[in-house]
MIPAPA-705778 format. One record per residue: residue number from 1; residue in three letters; x, y, z of N, C-alpha, C in turn. Coordinates in steps of 0.02 Angstrom, whole numbers. Layout:
BEGIN
pos|code|nxx|nyy|nzz|caxx|cayy|cazz|cxx|cyy|czz
NUM|ala|X|Y|Z|X|Y|Z|X|Y|Z
...
This chain:
BEGIN
pos|code|nxx|nyy|nzz|caxx|cayy|cazz|cxx|cyy|czz
1|met|610|-45|-352|619|27|-358|678|40|-404
2|pro|671|85|-451|726|100|-497|788|128|-463
3|leu|779|172|-414|834|199|-375|833|162|-309
4|lys|881|118|-298|880|76|-238|948|78|-203
5|ala|946|90|-137|1006|92|-97|997|48|-35
6|glu|1051|14|-15|1048|-26|46|1036|18|107
7|val|1069|76|109|1060|125|162|1050|192|128
8|gly|1000|230|150|987|295|121|924|294|78
9|leu|923|338|28|864|350|-13|853|298|-68
10|ser|791|275|-73|768|234|-130|705|267|-156
11|ala|693|265|-221|633|297|-249|611|260|-312
12|gly|547|267|-329|523|235|-389|449|250|-401
13|leu|422|218|-451|351|222|-470|320|153|-469
14|lys|256|150|-454|221|86|-455|155|96|-491
15|leu|140|51|-538|76|50|-572|35|-7|-543
16|glu|-30|5|-531|-73|-46|-501|-136|-55|-543
17|tyr|-162|-115|-541|-228|-130|-567|-259|-179|-519
18|gly|-321|-168|-501|-352|-214|-454|-428|-212|-456
19|arg|-456|-259|-419|-529|-263|-409|-542|-261|-335
20|val|-593|-225|-315|-611|-218|-245|-685|-235|-239
21|arg|-700|-281|-195|-771|-296|-182|-797|-245|-132
22|ile|-849|-210|-153|-881|-160|-110|-929|-196|-65
23|asn|-919|-190|0|-961|-225|48|-992|-174|95
24|asp|-1042|-139|69|-1076|-91|112|-1151|-105|112
25|arg|-1187|-67|150|-1259|-81|158|-1300|-57|100
26|ile|-1273|-13|58|-1312|14|2|-1318|-37|-54
27|asn|-1262|-64|-77|-1263|-112|-132|-1204|-160|-123
28|pro|-1210|-212|-82|-1153|-255|-65|-1126|-297|-123
29|ala|-1160|-299|-180|-1138|-341|-235|-1091|-305|-283
30|asp|-1081|-240|-275|-1039|-202|-321|-965|-222|-315
31|thr|-931|-222|-371|-859|-232|-374|-829|-172|-409
32|ala|-779|-141|-379|-745|-84|-408|-683|-109|-446
33|his|-669|-77|-501|-608|-89|-539|-565|-27|-531
34|gly|-501|-37|-515|-459|21|-503|-392|17|-537
35|arg|-366|76|-551|-298|85|-577|-264|138|-534
36|gly|-199|133|-527|-164|181|-486|-93|193|-509
37|leu|-68|252|-494|1|270|-506|27|296|-439
38|asn|81|266|-415|108|282|-349|181|305|-355
39|gly|196|362|-325|265|384|-318|289|362|-250
40|leu|346|328|-247|371|298|-185|440|326|-168
41|ala|450|341|-104|516|360|-80|526|326|-12
42|ser|585|298|-1|600|263|61|670|284|85
43|trp|678|283|150|743|294|180|759|233|223
44|ser|813|198|205|835|137|241|890|155|291
45|phe|884|128|351|934|139|403|980|77|407
46|ala|1040|86|433|1088|32|440|1060|-24|484
47|ser|1014|-9|529|983|-58|574|933|-103|538
48|gly|915|-86|475|866|-125|437|797|-95|437
49|gln|784|-45|479|720|-11|479|714|33|417
50|ile|651|41|393|639|81|333|579|127|346
51|met|585|190|327|530|238|327|508|247|255
52|his|442|249|243|415|256|176|371|318|170
53|phe|369|348|111|324|402|95|296|389|26
54|asn|230|390|19|196|375|-45|150|433|-64
55|val|148|449|-128|100|495|-156|65|457|-212
56|asp|-2|454|-209|-40|411|-255|-94|450|-292
57|arg|-109|426|-352|-168|447|-390|-203|382|-410
58|glu|-267|376|-392|-304|315|-405|-369|331|-441
59|trp|-386|289|-490|-449|294|-527|-490|232|-513
60|leu|-550|241|-485|-594|185|-470|-658|191|-511
61|arg|-684|133|-530|-747|132|-566|-791|77|-536
62|val|-846|97|-506|-894|48|-480|-949|41|-532
63|ser|-983|93|-546|-1032|96|-600|-1036|169|-620
64|gly|-1040|182|-685|-1040|250|-708|-969|274|-720
65|pro|-958|340|-714|-892|368|-730|-840|350|-677
66|asn|-777|356|-697|-721|345|-650|-721|398|-596
67|glu|-700|379|-536|-687|426|-482|-611|428|-472
68|ala|-583|488|-465|-512|496|-456|-498|523|-386
69|asn|-447|497|-353|-428|519|-286|-352|525|-281
70|asn|-331|575|-244|-260|582|-226|-253|559|-154
71|ser|-196|529|-137|-184|509|-68|-111|513|-50
72|leu|-99|515|14|-31|516|42|-25|460|92
73|gly|34|434|100|45|381|149|114|386|181
74|val|118|365|244|181|361|280|183|292|312
75|gly|239|258|305|245|191|332|312|178|365
76|phe|315|122|401|375|102|437|381|26|433
77|asp|440|1|416|454|-71|415|506|-87|469
78|gln|491|-138|508|537|-162|560|555|-234|545
79|pro|619|-250|536|637|-320|523|623|-363|585
80|leu|592|-422|574|580|-471|627|627|-530|619
81|leu|632|-556|559|678|-610|540|712|-588|475
82|glu|757|-630|450|793|-611|389|747|-595|331
83|asn|692|-632|324|648|-622|266|576|-602|287
84|leu|567|-580|349|500|-561|374|503|-493|408
85|arg|456|-449|389|455|-381|416|386|-364|443
86|leu|384|-326|497|323|-297|524|313|-230|488
87|thr|252|-216|465|238|-153|431|184|-115|469
88|leu|194|-50|475|146|-4|504|135|52|453
89|glu|73|71|442|60|121|391|-2|162|408
90|thr|0|225|391|-59|268|393|-62|304|327
91|tyr|-121|308|299|-130|339|233|-201|363|226
92|gly|-212|409|181|-280|433|171|-287|471|106
93|ala|-348|471|82|-365|507|21|-388|577|40
94|glu|-384|622|-9|-407|690|4|-480|689|25
95|his|-498|734|69|-566|742|95|-587|684|140
96|gly|-540|645|165|-557|589|209|-509|585|268
97|arg|-528|546|317|-485|535|375|-437|478|359
98|pro|-379|476|392|-330|425|375|-349|355|399
99|asp|-328|305|360|-332|235|380|-266|216|413
100|lys|-269|168|458|-208|143|491|-209|67|484
101|gln|-150|38|470|-147|-35|464|-81|-62|490
102|val|-83|-125|510|-24|-162|532|-22|-227|492
103|gly|38|-248|473|42|-309|432|110|-341|434
104|leu|117|-392|392|180|-428|384|197|-432|311
105|arg|262|-428|295|287|-435|227|342|-488|227
106|trp|332|-539|186|378|-595|182|412|-596|114
107|thr|479|-595|114|517|-600|52|525|-674|35
108|val|490|-696|-17|490|-766|-39|554|-782|-76
109|ala|573|-738|-121|634|-744|-161|657|-673|-178
110|glu|716|-666|-204|741|-599|-222|691|-565|-269
111|gly|663|-508|-246|616|-470|-286|544|-493|-283
112|val|528|-545|-245|459|-570|-239|438|-567|-165
113|lys|383|-530|-152|361|-521|-83|286|-535|-77
114|leu|267|-568|-23|197|-578|-5|182|-534|55
115|ser|122|-505|57|105|-462|113|32|-471|133
116|gly|19|-456|194|-49|-456|220|-54|-405|276
117|ala|-112|-373|282|-120|-322|333|-194|-316|353
118|val|-205|-291|413|-272|-275|437|-270|-204|463
119|gly|-327|-170|459|-328|-101|481|-397|-76|498
120|arg|-397|-12|515|-459|21|533|-454|94|510
121|gly|-511|121|488|-513|191|469|-580|209|439
122|asn|-600|271|447|-663|296|421|-722|253|441
123|gly|-721|229|503|-777|191|530|-784|120|505
124|arg|-731|92|477|-735|24|450|-670|-13|464
125|gly|-674|-78|467|-615|-121|470|-602|-150|401
126|phe|-540|-167|386|-523|-194|321|-461|-238|325
127|gly|-451|-276|275|-392|-318|269|-370|-320|196
128|asn|-307|-335|185|-283|-343|116|-226|-393|114
129|ala|-218|-422|57|-163|-469|44|-136|-453|-25
130|gly|-72|-464|-35|-43|-447|-100|21|-484|-114
131|ile|39|-480|-176|104|-507|-200|136|-452|-241
132|ala|201|-442|-233|237|-391|-269|298|-421|-302
133|arg|311|-398|-362|372|-418|-399|411|-355|-412
134|glu|470|-351|-384|514|-293|-394|567|-309|-446
135|phe|579|-261|-489|632|-269|-540|661|-203|-557
């Protein structure tokens, strides 16, 4: 995050590119390609807990024209060990019900984090894994 504080407000932008395998009953072989722009704000407490707020714009393309969605998210990080955190998050796109997920985030090295989460929302279960590089 460009504005980063040990305690208090941190804020920044995140650009994403990804592929998502669509696994539904209509056409399970489809793969979506997505791009996103995320505005991030966090408040860090002296205890190590962090509250997050995200505002996102995402463009997905499965087949045909791009679909664009706006979404909001609220999250909470609880430190478990020096380099391991429990994450709780709820988020949702406009015109949809919110998804909820629980996960772990491991700091491998300064600015490098691995994460994984499982969740439920909109009548489906899901999981994700990721790697992040902060600078």
